C-alpha positions as CSV (number, residue, x, y, z in Angstrom):
1,M,131.4,3.3,-102.2
2,I,130.7,2.1,-106.2
3,E,133.4,-0.7,-104.6
4,I,130.9,-2.1,-102.3
5,A,127.6,-1.3,-104.7
6,S,129.5,-3.5,-107.5
7,L,130.3,-6.0,-104.9
8,I,126.7,-6.1,-103.8
9,V,125.5,-6.5,-107.4
10,I,127.8,-9.4,-108.2
11,N,126.6,-11.6,-104.7
12,L,123.3,-11.1,-106.2
13,L,124.1,-12.5,-109.1
14,I,125.9,-15.2,-108.0
15,A,122.8,-15.5,-105.4
16,A,120.3,-15.7,-108.4
17,F,122.4,-18.0,-110.5
18,I,122.5,-20.9,-107.0
19,G,119.0,-20.2,-106.9
20,M,118.5,-21.3,-110.7
21,I,120.8,-24.1,-110.5
22,I,118.9,-25.7,-107.4
23,G,115.2,-24.9,-108.9
24,Y,116.4,-26.7,-111.8
25,L,117.7,-29.7,-109.8
26,I,114.7,-29.7,-107.5
27,G,111.8,-29.4,-110.4
28,K,114.0,-32.1,-112.4
29,N,113.8,-34.1,-109.3
30,S,110.1,-34.2,-108.5
31,G,108.9,-36.3,-111.2
32,S,106.5,-33.1,-113.3
33,T,106.8,-32.5,-116.4
34,Y,105.8,-29.6,-117.9
35,K,104.7,-29.5,-121.5
36,P,103.1,-26.6,-123.3
37,S,100.4,-27.0,-125.7
38,K,97.8,-25.5,-128.0
39,N,94.2,-24.9,-127.0
40,D,92.2,-25.2,-130.1
41,D,89.0,-23.4,-129.2
42,N,90.6,-20.3,-127.8
43,K,94.3,-20.8,-129.4
44,E,96.0,-19.6,-125.5
45,D,98.7,-21.9,-124.8
46,K,98.2,-23.8,-121.9
47,V,100.3,-26.0,-119.4
48,E,99.3,-29.7,-119.1
49,V,101.0,-31.0,-116.0
50,K,102.0,-34.8,-115.5
51,S,102.7,-36.2,-112.1
52,K,103.0,-39.1,-110.6
53,T,100.2,-38.3,-107.7
54,S,96.8,-38.2,-108.2
55,V,95.3,-34.7,-109.4
56,N,91.4,-34.2,-108.8
57,P,90.0,-34.4,-112.2
58,I,88.6,-31.0,-112.1
59,F,91.6,-29.2,-112.2
60,R,93.0,-31.0,-115.1
61,K,89.9,-29.9,-117.3
62,N,89.7,-26.3,-119.2
63,S,86.9,-25.6,-117.5
64,N,86.3,-22.8,-115.2
65,V,85.5,-23.3,-111.8
66,D,83.9,-20.8,-110.8
67,N,80.9,-22.7,-112.8
68,K,80.9,-25.8,-111.3
69,P,77.4,-27.4,-109.6
70,L,76.7,-27.5,-106.2
71,I,77.9,-30.9,-105.5
72,L,77.6,-34.0,-102.7
73,S,80.2,-35.8,-100.7
74,S,77.9,-38.7,-100.8
75,P,74.1,-38.9,-101.8
76,R,71.6,-38.8,-98.8
77,P,70.8,-41.9,-96.9
78,S,67.7,-42.4,-98.9
79,G,70.0,-43.1,-101.5
80,K,70.7,-41.9,-105.0
81,D,68.3,-40.6,-107.8
82,K,67.9,-43.0,-111.2
83,L,69.5,-40.1,-113.3
84,I,69.3,-42.3,-116.3
85,K,65.4,-40.9,-116.2
86,I,66.5,-38.0,-117.4
87,K,67.0,-37.9,-121.6
88,G,70.5,-38.1,-122.7
89,I,72.1,-39.4,-119.4
90,D,73.3,-43.2,-120.1
91,L,75.1,-45.3,-117.1
92,K,78.4,-44.0,-118.1
93,V,77.2,-40.2,-117.7
94,E,75.4,-41.0,-114.9
95,K,79.0,-43.0,-112.9
96,D,80.6,-39.7,-114.5
97,L,78.1,-37.7,-112.5
98,N,77.9,-39.5,-109.3
99,K,81.6,-39.5,-109.1
100,L,81.7,-35.6,-109.6
101,G,79.3,-35.4,-106.5
102,I,76.0,-35.5,-108.6
103,F,73.3,-37.9,-107.0
104,H,70.1,-36.3,-107.1
105,F,67.3,-34.5,-109.5
106,N,67.1,-31.5,-107.5
107,Q,70.5,-31.0,-108.0
108,I,70.1,-30.9,-111.5
109,A,66.9,-28.8,-111.1
110,A,69.5,-26.0,-109.5
111,W,71.8,-25.5,-112.3
112,S,72.2,-22.3,-114.1
113,N,73.4,-22.0,-118.0
114,R,76.4,-21.9,-116.4
115,N,76.9,-25.1,-114.7
116,C,75.0,-26.3,-117.4
117,D,78.1,-25.0,-119.1
118,W,80.8,-26.4,-117.2
119,I,79.0,-29.8,-116.7
120,E,79.1,-30.4,-120.5
121,E,82.4,-29.0,-121.0
122,F,83.4,-31.4,-118.0
123,L,82.2,-34.5,-119.4
124,L,82.8,-33.6,-123.0
125,L,79.1,-33.7,-124.5
126,P,79.0,-30.8,-125.8
127,G,75.4,-29.4,-126.0
128,T,73.6,-32.6,-124.8
129,A,72.6,-31.6,-121.1
130,K,70.7,-28.0,-122.8
131,K,69.4,-30.1,-126.6
132,N,67.9,-32.6,-123.8
133,Q,67.0,-30.4,-121.6
134,W,68.2,-32.0,-118.3
135,I,67.2,-29.4,-115.8
136,E,63.8,-29.2,-116.7
137,Q,63.9,-33.2,-116.6
138,A,65.1,-33.0,-113.0
139,K,62.6,-30.5,-112.0
140,I,59.6,-32.6,-112.9
141,L,61.1,-35.7,-111.5
142,E,62.4,-33.8,-108.3
143,S,58.5,-32.7,-108.1
144,G,57.7,-36.6,-107.9
145,K,56.0,-36.4,-112.0
146,E,57.1,-38.7,-114.4
147,T,58.2,-37.4,-118.1
148,V,57.4,-39.5,-121.0
149,Y,61.0,-40.7,-121.3
150,S,61.0,-41.3,-117.7
151,Q,58.0,-43.8,-118.0
152,K,59.9,-46.0,-121.2
153,I,63.0,-46.4,-119.1
154,D,61.3,-47.7,-116.2
155,S,59.1,-50.0,-118.1
156,E,62.4,-50.8,-120.3
157,E,61.3,-49.5,-123.3
158,V,64.7,-48.0,-123.6
159,N,68.1,-49.6,-123.5
160,V,70.4,-47.1,-121.4
161,S,73.7,-49.4,-121.5
């Protein structure tokens, strides 16, 4: 009885060793490299994955995907809104928002504070959306009214490039 149990344990150890070797060889040939790095904000270790394949940028950020705002795959047939009419959004930020799937004022107007935090963290614009009151401005612009800043954009008094 003890002989059979010892043979089973030896076979399990051999199988585990062979599995580790095969896993190592597959991982080595996959082209991915894993580098642990420190996150200064919360002092937790995170794993950064670099691969030859394209990875959706949403998963490369440290943001919680649960707080991501509602996005669209493309703008409505009527066309996208000029998000630069919102103070704090320049052409680069508008382009980044469009890449994310945010094209219209009503999308921004529907954001919660957590959505706003997620956007600020994802676009590396800490405090910008809240400080410039993007949600409030979007609600005004969505209703068809203009803000003082959007009037300056329309009259080209402000350079947004």
